N, C-alpha and C positions, 0 to 999 in steps of 0.2 A: 595839436594834440597828439602825444607820441602813440605809435601803434598799439603799444600795452596797454595804455589809458582807454585807447579806442576799445579795445577787446574786453576790458572790464567792464566798461560801459554797457556794451552790447550783451555781455553776459549777465550782468544784473538786470538790465530790463528784460532780458528772455526768462530769467528766474523770477522776476515779478509777475510777467505774463502767465507764465506756468502756474505760479500760486494763485492768481485770479481765476484762471481757466479751471484749476481744481476746485476751488472754492465754489465757483459757478455751479460746478457739476455736483459736488458732493455734498456741501454744505444745506442747500435747500431740501436734498432728499433726507438728510439726517433730521431736518427740522419738521418733517411732514409728521402729522400725529396720526394715533390709532385711538378708538373708542376705549375708554376706561383704563384700568392699569393690568396689564397682564400678571398673572400670578407669580410669574418670576421676576418681576421688575420691584425693586425696594419702593416701598411708600415714602413719598416725601412730605415734609411738612405742609399742611395746607391744600393737598392733593386729595380730592375725595375719588371715590370708585365711579363717579358720573362724570368725571372729567377726562380729559384726554392726554396721552402720553406720547412725547415725541419718540420717533423712532431712533434718535439718539440715546434716549433714556432706555429704550428696550434694548438695544444693543449692549448698553453699559449694564443694564441688569443681566443679560445673559452672561456677560463675561464675569461678573461678580458670582453668580451661580456656579459656573464653571469651574472657577477657581475653589470654590467650597466643596464642590463633589470631588475635584482631584485630591483635595486633601482628605476628604472622607475615605477615597478610595486607598490612598497611600496609608493611612491608619489601619485600614482593615487589611491591608496586604502585609503590613509589618506584624499584626497580629498573628497572622496565620503562620509567617516565619517563626515568630516566638514560639507559638504552639507547637510547630514541627520540632524545634529545639527541644522543647520539654519532652515530647513524645517520644524522642530518640532513646533518652535513658530508661524511660519506662517500657518501651518496647524491648530494649536489651534484657530488663527484667522478667518480662512477659515470656521471652524466647529461651529463658535458661534450660538447659538439660543437665542433669548431674554427670560427673565423669566419675568412675569408680577406679579403684585401686585394690589389687589382689594382694593377700598376704598368705604367708604360709610358715608353720612351725613343723619341723619334722620332715623336711626334705632328705629323701626323694619320695616319702610317703606322705603327700600334702594332706590326702584325704583324712588323715588322723586329726589334723588342726589347719584348718584354713578359714579365712574370712574375708569380707570385703569392707572397704571404708570408701567414703565420698571423698574424693581428692580435690574436688573443684567443681566448677561448670564450664560450660561452652554455649556459645550462642547458636541457637538452631535458626539458620538463615530463612529458612522459609517461613517459621513463625514470625520472624522479625519482619520480613517483607510484608506478610499479612497485616500485621499490625499496622505497620506504617500505611498501607494502602486503605485500611480501615479508617484511619484518621481523615485521609485525604478525600477519599471518595465514598466512605459509608459502606452499606453492605451488611455482612455478619462477621463476627469475630469468634473464634472457637475459644472456650473456657477451658484451658489447659490444667491438667493435674496429672503428677507422675505417681504411679502406684508403688506400693512398697513391697519389694521383692521379699517372697516367703523364706522361711527357712534360718535357723540359728546362724548361719555363716554370713547372713546379711543385716542381722538385728543392729550392728553398728552403724548403719546407714540409714535407719529409720527416722531418727531425730533431724538429720539433715535434709532427708526428703520432705519431712514436714516444714522444715524452715523455707526450702526452696520453693514449695507449694504456696505457703503464706505470702511470700514475695511475687510470686506469679499471680496471685489472686487479688493482691492490692495493686499490683501495675495494671491488670485487666480492668478494675473498676476506676483507676485513674485514667486510664486511655478512654474508656467510656465517657467520662466527664470531659476530657479534652476534645474528643470528637464532637459533643455537644457545642462546646466553644467554637470550634474551627468551623462547623456548619453555619453557626450565627454570623461569623466574620466573613465567610465566603458569600453569604446572603448579602451582607452589606456592600460587600467588594461589587457584587454583580449589579445590585441596583444602582451604585455610583457610576459604574461603567455605561450602563443603559442611559442613565441621566446625562452623562458626558458626551456620549454618541449624539443623543438628542439635542443637547445644547450646541454642539459644534456644527452639525447641520442648519440650526436656525442662525447662527452666528455667519456662517459661509453663505446663507441665503440672502441675509440683510446686506452683507459685503458685496454680493454678486449683482444687488440692485443699487449699489454706489452709496451705501450709507457707511460714513467712516467718521469717527469721531473719538 
């Protein structure tokens, strides 16, 4: 017999011996049973709660539940990211501050005929940050409203201030609703994480005992 053939035969024999050794150590352990059906093990046809379940079935059940909770966590975390994206636009509306533009007829004696208009809006960064923090962590959120400046030189701004305040109020209400949804998604994600950690410990414990299947 050629050396390479001898090596192949010896290798095959060693592999077979290792397989038998592994089977002898792990398979009997996996076939050991525990009373009843643990809550996280799927019920098999014809198996009642008074019968026994193999450790292999227990391990398989834990793995199945682990995948289920990992999917639940992923879904909850995706929903949280989606809600954060929705909140960004609402928080920008909530954080609007009007910008004013000065007008004058009669320069250099502007006091004879001067007035202001709303030229646009800018984002109040502190208000925006507070809004996003409220979404993610809760707490309180101020209900913002810009006052109308008094005097005839400001009356051209009043309709714009009303419009901006209306947008701020609508955004405030929407963020409150988003917060409720976000809080529920957070709760689901946290519950799933706790179950995942618990199942991983149980799986690791069974594997440490030599249960493989």
